[in-house]
Structure formats: C-alpha cells, structure tokens
C-alpha positions in Angstrom: -92.1 89.2 -93.0 -88.6 90.3 -93.4 -85.9 89.9 -91.1 -83.6 93.3 -91.5 -80.6 94.7 -90.0 -79.5 98.0 -89.2 -75.7 98.3 -88.4 -73.8 101.6 -87.2 -70.2 100.8 -87.2 -68.3 101.5 -84.1 -66.7 104.6 -84.9 -67.8 107.3 -82.2 -71.1 108.8 -82.5 -72.6 111.2 -79.7 -76.0 111.5 -81.3 -78.3 108.4 -82.4 -77.9 107.3 -86.0 -81.2 108.9 -87.2 -81.4 107.5 -90.4 -81.4 103.9 -89.4 -84.0 104.7 -86.6 -86.1 106.1 -89.6 -85.7 102.9 -91.6 -86.7 101.0 -88.4 -90.3 102.8 -88.4 -90.6 102.2 -91.8 -89.5 98.5 -92.0 -91.7 97.9 -88.6 -95.0 99.6 -90.3 -94.6 97.0 -92.8 -94.6 93.6 -90.1 -91.0 93.4 -90.9 -88.5 92.1 -87.8 -85.8 94.9 -87.0 -82.6 94.2 -85.1 -79.7 97.2 -84.6 -76.3 96.7 -83.5 -73.1 98.7 -83.1 -70.1 97.5 -84.6 -69.1 93.8 -85.4 -71.3 91.4 -83.8 -70.2 87.4 -84.5 -73.9 85.9 -83.6 -75.5 88.7 -85.9 -73.6 87.9 -88.6 -74.4 84.0 -88.3 -77.9 85.0 -88.6 -79.7 85.0 -92.2 -81.0 88.6 -93.0 -83.3 89.6 -96.2 -81.8 93.1 -95.9 -78.9 94.9 -94.2 -78.7 98.4 -93.2 -75.3 100.1 -92.9 -75.0 103.7 -92.0 -72.0 106.1 -92.4 -70.6 109.2 -90.6 -67.4 111.2 -91.7 -65.0 110.4 -95.2 -62.4 109.4 -92.7 -64.5 106.6 -91.0 -65.1 104.9 -94.7 -62.4 102.2 -94.4 -64.2 101.3 -91.0 -67.5 101.3 -92.6 -66.1 99.1 -95.7 -64.6 96.5 -93.5 -68.1 96.5 -91.3 -69.8 95.9 -94.7 -67.6 92.9 -95.7 -68.1 91.5 -91.8 -71.8 91.4 -92.4 -72.1 90.7 -96.5 -72.1 87.1 -96.2 -75.2 87.2 -93.9 -77.5 88.1 -97.1 -77.8 85.9 -100.1 -77.1 88.8 -102.7 -75.0 91.8 -102.0 -77.6 94.0 -103.4 -79.5 93.6 -100.1 -77.2 95.4 -98.3 -77.3 99.1 -98.2 -75.2 101.6 -97.2 -76.3 105.7 -97.2 -75.3 108.8 -94.7 -72.7 111.4 -95.0 -69.7 109.3 -95.7 -71.7 107.3 -98.5 -72.8 110.9 -100.1 -69.3 112.3 -100.5 -67.6 109.5 -101.8 -69.7 106.7 -102.9 -67.1 105.5 -105.4 -64.9 104.6 -102.5 -67.1 102.0 -101.3 -68.1 100.7 -104.4 -64.5 100.1 -105.1 -64.3 98.2 -102.3 -67.3 96.3 -101.6 -70.2 94.9 -103.5 -73.5 96.6 -102.1 -75.9 99.3 -103.1 -75.0 103.1 -102.1 -77.7 105.5 -101.5 -76.3 109.1 -102.3 -78.1 111.5 -100.2 -81.8 111.7 -98.8 -84.3 109.8 -99.0 -86.7 112.6 -99.1 -88.9 111.2 -101.9 -91.3 108.5 -101.9 -90.2 105.8 -103.7 -86.7 106.2 -103.7 -85.8 103.1 -101.1 -88.2 100.9 -103.4 -91.4 100.9 -104.9 -94.2 101.9 -102.7 -92.1 103.4 -100.0 -92.6 107.0 -98.3 -90.1 109.7 -98.3 -88.3 108.2 -95.2 -86.7 111.3 -94.1 -90.2 112.3 -93.5 -90.8 109.2 -90.8 -90.0 109.7 -87.1 -87.3 107.6 -85.8 -87.8 104.6 -84.0 -86.4 105.8 -80.2 -87.1 102.0 -78.7 -84.0 100.9 -80.6 -81.8 102.9 -78.8 -82.5 100.5 -75.8 -81.0 97.6 -77.6 -77.3 99.0 -77.6 -75.1 99.4 -74.8 -73.6 102.5 -76.4 -74.9 105.8 -74.5 -75.7 108.5 -77.3 -75.9 111.9 -75.8 -78.4 113.6 -74.8 -80.1 110.4 -73.6 -83.6 112.0 -73.8 -84.1 114.6 -76.5 -86.2 115.4 -79.6 -84.0 115.5 -82.7 -85.5 117.8 -85.3 -84.7 120.1 -88.4 -86.8 123.4 -89.6 -84.5 123.9 -92.6 -82.5 122.2 -95.1 -79.1 123.4 -96.3 -77.2 126.5 -95.8 -77.1 129.8 -97.3 -73.1 130.0 -97.2 -71.5 128.2 -99.4 -68.1 127.8 -97.4 -65.5 125.6 -99.2 -64.5 123.9 -95.9 -67.8 122.7 -95.3 -69.5 119.4 -97.0 -73.0 121.0 -96.4 -73.1 122.7 -99.6 -72.8 119.1 -101.3 -75.0 117.3 -98.9 -78.1 119.9 -99.2 -76.8 122.2 -101.9 -80.5 124.0 -101.7 -81.6 125.9 -98.3 -85.9 125.5 -97.7 -87.5 125.5 -94.5 -89.1 122.2 -93.3 -92.6 123.3 -92.1 -93.4 120.0 -90.8 -90.7 120.0 -87.5 -93.4 120.5 -84.6 -95.7 117.3 -86.4 -92.8 114.9 -85.8 -92.3 116.4 -82.4 -95.5 115.4 -81.6 -95.5 111.9 -83.0 -92.2 111.1 -80.9 -94.3 112.5 -77.9 -97.5 110.3 -78.6 -95.3 106.6 -79.6 -92.3 107.2 -77.2 -93.5 110.0 -74.4 -92.2 113.3 -73.3 -88.4 113.9 -74.3 -86.4 116.2 -72.2 -84.7 118.1 -74.3 -84.9 119.6 -77.9 -81.9 119.3 -80.2 -82.3 121.5 -83.7 -79.7 120.1 -86.4 -80.3 122.6 -88.8 -77.0 123.8 -90.9 -78.0 127.9 -90.4 -81.0 128.4 -88.6 -80.9 131.8 -88.2 -80.9 132.4 -92.5 -84.8 131.3 -92.4 -87.1 134.1 -92.8 -89.6 132.4 -90.5 -87.3 132.3 -87.8 -89.6 133.8 -85.3 -92.3 131.6 -85.9 -89.7 128.7 -85.6 -89.1 130.7 -81.9 -92.5 130.8 -81.3 -92.8 127.2 -82.0 -90.3 126.0 -79.6 -91.6 128.1 -77.0 -95.0 126.6 -77.4 -93.8 123.2 -77.0 -92.6 124.0 -73.6 -88.8 125.6 -73.9 -88.8 128.4 -72.4 -86.2 129.9 -70.1 -86.2 128.3 -66.9 -88.4 125.1 -67.8 -88.3 121.9 -66.0 -89.4 118.6 -66.7 -89.5 115.9 -63.6 -87.7 119.2 -61.8 -84.8 118.9 -64.2 -83.6 121.9 -66.3 -84.7 121.5 -70.1 -82.6 122.9 -72.8 -82.6 123.5 -76.6 -79.6 123.1 -78.3 -78.6 124.3 -82.0 -76.3 121.7 -82.1 -74.9 122.9 -85.9 -74.1 126.3 -84.2 -75.5 129.6 -85.2 -74.2 132.1 -87.4 -73.0 134.9 -85.9 -73.0 137.1 -88.9 -76.6 137.0 -88.9 -77.1 137.9 -85.1 -78.8 141.2 -84.7 -80.3 142.9 -81.1 -83.9 141.4 -82.4 -82.5 138.0 -83.0 -80.6 137.8 -79.7 -83.7 138.9 -77.9 -85.7 136.1 -79.5 -82.8 133.5 -78.7 -83.1 134.7 -75.0 -86.7 133.5 -75.3 -86.1 130.0 -75.0 -84.0 127.8 -73.0 -80.9 127.7 -75.2 -78.0 126.0 -73.6 -75.4 126.2 -74.6 -74.7 128.7 -77.3 -72.5 128.0 -80.3 -71.0 129.6 -82.3 -68.2 129.7 -85.0 -64.9 131.4 -85.2 -63.8 129.6 -88.3 -61.4 132.2 -89.7 -60.1 135.8 -88.7 -62.3 137.6 -91.1 -65.3 137.0 -88.9 -63.8 138.4 -86.2 -65.8 141.8 -85.7 -69.3 140.0 -86.2 -68.1 137.2 -83.5 -67.2 139.9 -80.9 -70.7 141.4 -81.5 -72.4 138.5 -81.6 -71.0 137.2 -77.9 -71.7 140.8 -76.6 -75.4 140.7 -77.6 -76.0 137.3 -76.2 -74.4 138.2 -73.0 -76.5 141.1 -72.8 -79.5 138.7 -73.2 -78.4 136.7 -69.8 -76.2 133.9 -71.8 -73.3 133.2 -69.8 -72.1 129.8 -71.5 -70.7 129.4 -75.0 -69.3 126.6 -76.8 -67.5 127.9 -79.7 -66.2 126.2 -82.7 -62.7 127.1 -83.6 -61.6 125.5 -87.2 -57.9 125.4 -87.8 -55.5 123.4 -90.4 -57.5 125.0 -93.4 -56.0 128.3 -94.9 -55.1 129.6 -91.1 -51.7 129.3 -89.5 -50.7 128.8 -86.2 -50.5 132.3 -85.4 -54.4 132.5 -86.1 -55.5 129.7 -83.9 -53.8 130.9 -81.0 -55.3 134.8 -81.6 -58.5 133.4 -81.9 -58.5 131.1 -78.7 -57.2 134.0 -76.9 -60.0 135.9 -78.2 -62.5 134.1 -76.2 -60.7 134.7 -73.2 -60.7 138.5 -73.9 -64.8 137.9 -74.4 -64.9 136.2 -71.3 -63.6 138.8 -69.1 -65.2 141.8 -70.5 -68.6 140.4 -70.6 -68.4 138.2 -67.4 -69.3 134.5 -69.4 -67.5 131.7 -70.2 -66.7 130.9 -73.9 -65.1 127.8 -73.9 -63.3 126.4 -77.1 -63.8 123.7 -79.4 -61.0 123.6 -81.9 -62.1 121.6 -84.9 -59.2 120.1 -87.2 -59.8 120.5 -91.0 -59.7 117.5 -93.1 -61.1 117.5 -96.5 -64.4 116.3 -97.2 -62.5 113.5 -99.8 -60.3 112.2 -97.8 -60.6 108.8 -96.1 -57.4 109.5 -93.8 -57.3 112.0 -90.8 -53.6 113.1 -91.8 -54.1 115.9 -94.0 -51.7 119.2 -93.3 -53.0 122.2 -94.1 -50.6 124.9 -96.3 -49.6 126.8 -93.7 -49.3 124.2 -90.9 -46.9 121.4 -90.1 -47.7 118.0 -88.5 -45.5 118.4 -85.7 -47.9 121.6 -84.8 -51.1 119.5 -85.7 -49.6 116.3 -83.6 -48.5 118.7 -80.7 -52.2 120.7 -80.8 -53.7 116.8 -80.8 -51.6 116.2 -77.4 -53.0 119.0 -75.5 -56.5 118.8 -76.6 -56.1 115.0 -75.6 -55.4 116.4 -72.1 -57.9 119.0 -71.8 -60.7 116.8 -73.1 -60.8 118.6 -76.5 -61.9 122.1 -75.4 -59.8 125.4 -74.8 -60.7 126.5 -70.8 -62.1 130.4 -70.5 -59.9 130.6 -67.2 -56.5 132.2 -68.4 -54.5 130.7 -65.8 -55.2 127.3 -67.4 -55.2 128.6 -70.8 -51.6 130.1 -70.1 -50.5 126.7 -68.4 -52.0 124.6 -71.1 -51.4 126.9 -74.5 -49.2 129.4 -73.7 -49.4 133.0 -72.3 -48.1 134.4 -75.8 -47.8 133.0 -79.3 -44.0 132.2 -78.5 -44.8 130.1 -75.7 -47.4 128.5 -77.6 -45.1 127.2 -80.1 -42.6 125.7 -77.5 -45.8 123.7 -75.7 -47.0 122.5 -79.4 -43.4 121.6 -80.2 -42.7 119.7 -77.2 -45.4 117.6 -77.6 -44.8 114.8 -79.6 -41.5 114.2 -77.9 -43.0 113.9 -74.6 -45.9 111.2 -76.3 -42.7 109.0 -77.6 -41.9 109.0 -73.6 -45.1 108.2 -72.8 -46.9 106.4 -75.2 -50.2 106.4 -72.7 -50.7 110.0 -74.6 -52.1 108.2 -77.3 -54.8 106.3 -75.2 -55.7 108.2 -72.2 -57.0 111.6 -71.8 -56.2 111.0 -68.0 -53.1 109.6 -68.3 -52.5 112.6 -70.2 -53.4 115.2 -67.9 -51.3 113.3 -65.1 -48.1 113.2 -67.1 -48.4 116.4 -68.5 -48.9 118.0 -65.2 -46.1 116.2 -63.3 -44.0 117.0 -66.4 -44.4 120.6 -65.9 -46.4 121.4 -68.7 -49.8 121.8 -66.9 
C-alpha cells in the first residue's frame, strides 16, 4: 500500500481539481492511502510519501506551481516520484523542467498505461468527491456532476489554448455512465456542469440534450425543494445558435446562459443569439468579453455597451464578464496588447475590482462605473491608477474599493 499525496497549489480556483480527484479514485482502487491538500502544509511536508501529484492551472500560475513542487520535493526519495500535470504543465512543460526536478505529464491521461504500466485511462475514471471534505477551500458549485460530452473545438482561435490542449474535436459518448457512477458512489448531485469547449458543434447535440433531460434537468426541476441548473460553463458559440438550437436549449434548465463576445466581427451573430435565446424565455446571460488582444479600448467599451442595448431591447439581463487576454505561454500577467497601454489596463482592473469583475446591465450603474460615452470611459480608467496610489487598499479589497470609489465620486 502506497502513501499518495495530491496537491493543488493555493492559486484561486473555482472548480475542484478533477484530474487529482480521478487519480485518487485510481489509487484507492489499488488500495493506496490518499491525502489531498491545497497549498503548502508544514505537517504534510514532514510526512514521507511514496508519490506526490501536483496540479497546474494557468501558465501565469506556474511560478507558484514550481514553488509548491520545490516545497514538497524533500518528502519523497526520488524527484521522479513527484508528478506534475494539468493545463500549465501541458502548455509550458519546459518551464517546469528548467526550474525543478520532477516528472511532467503533458496532455491528458486518456489512454491505458500512460501513467504507469497496468494503469487504465485516468481521464475515464470518476472523480473522488469524498476528497473535497478534506479541505476548507469552498469549490463552486458545492454539489454538481462535472461532465464532458466532447473534446476539443472546431474553432482555432489564436487567443485560445484549446487547440494546443485538445487539437482534435471528438464526442465522448460515455458521459452519462460517469454521471451514473457518481450518483451510485456519492449520491445525487444538485447541478450539472458541462465543461465542453464547444458543445454546439457536436452533430449529436440533440441527443446530448435528450440525455440531459433524461437525467432530470428539465425547466423548473428541483431537488430537495431547491432549483436545479445546467451550466455550459465554457460558454456556447453564438455563431452556431439557430432557432432549432435555441429551442433545444430552452428544453433544459440552463442557467445562466454564457456566450462570448470576443471581437467585433461576431457582433451580428451575438446579437441574433441573444434575441433567439430571449425568445425561448432565457432572461439571465453571463457573457465573456475578451480584451487586450487585437482589440482596443474603444472596442471593449462598445461591446460592453451593446450588452446594455440588448438588455433593454429584450427585457433581459446581459451581464458582461471582461476577460483580459494573456498569451498562453506567459508566466506573468503583465502582457499589454498592441493597441493598449498599461494605464488603461490598470484602470479597468481597478474598476472591475470595485464591481466584483462584472459589468452590470443597469445603465445607471454602467454610466457611473464605466462612463456614459467613450470619452468618459477613458477619463475614468486613466484616473484609477492615481486613485490606487492614494488608497493602496484598492489592491487588496473589493469592499474597500467600492467604498473609496463611491465616496470619491467615481461611482
């Protein structure tokens, strides 16, 4: 029986580290003793481990990941017994190898024998949900099936890491069997989170929707008197939404709807998608807005403003969620796009800190936070770094930021 440690570095993470949880299932099936921790824990480091697994997330968190590997390396006899995988390790494996001795796994463990001789395809195992009770970190949602029905994406967007992580688009037909196994082993879960990169591109999408309905996730569905939801968390492709697709989406308890407004060229499809989905009764949208790529501040302001127009036109709430572009091979977050300036980016960050990262669809609030026109927008974002110097707490607390900006006349 081996003593196995699973470590998630203490970066911010919303979802549980499913790769580590699947490794737990594998080792427990072998009879091994498994422990899961987040971050650096002195008592854990002083324990002798036969094998340590460390997960990685975004590339800009790789310095923290490397520090975590170094912290625990002395707890094993051989550096090769520290195994690192995940998104960051796949996108930039050489960075890890240059800074610390360990075994780096690139890509997914989706074939037998990849982890070690005799091991199954780890990605096909169900996550060990019981480990989540071993940490004080609160993952969201607290009760959910995490599933994937497809791998990869039919798009090849240059700003996206998916073409590198999962270059081939293909269906995963066994997703319902995994849901059943989770239910059998850990009980009924409240929500369903689908982690596909582009689920609408699947030829079997109508069958996927049927399967979701058969699992009980129909409009109005409740469990223990609480509303159930389906979340296509990576978003759905506005360019692929037709009246038929919108109607299919309306047949499940999808909430919220997530679309992407990554650049100006998708505006027509984006507007049409919101309208079609609003016609199906959807009234809550949480939409991603990429910036700091090939766009400029005027494009960002315009796309945020379009969400207000759509909210008022269709009587819905289209909440914007700006996402700052960082190249998929960078280990720092300081990248400045060709049409941007660090002052603009820092100013937007200060405002978003005060608004908890979202752009409200309420025009009065939007005008106060981001300006009634582009000229006001520039004035606001240019003054934020100066205000930050006057009030260093802006760097650390959204609550203080809101109070400071309001009393300073910005909100």
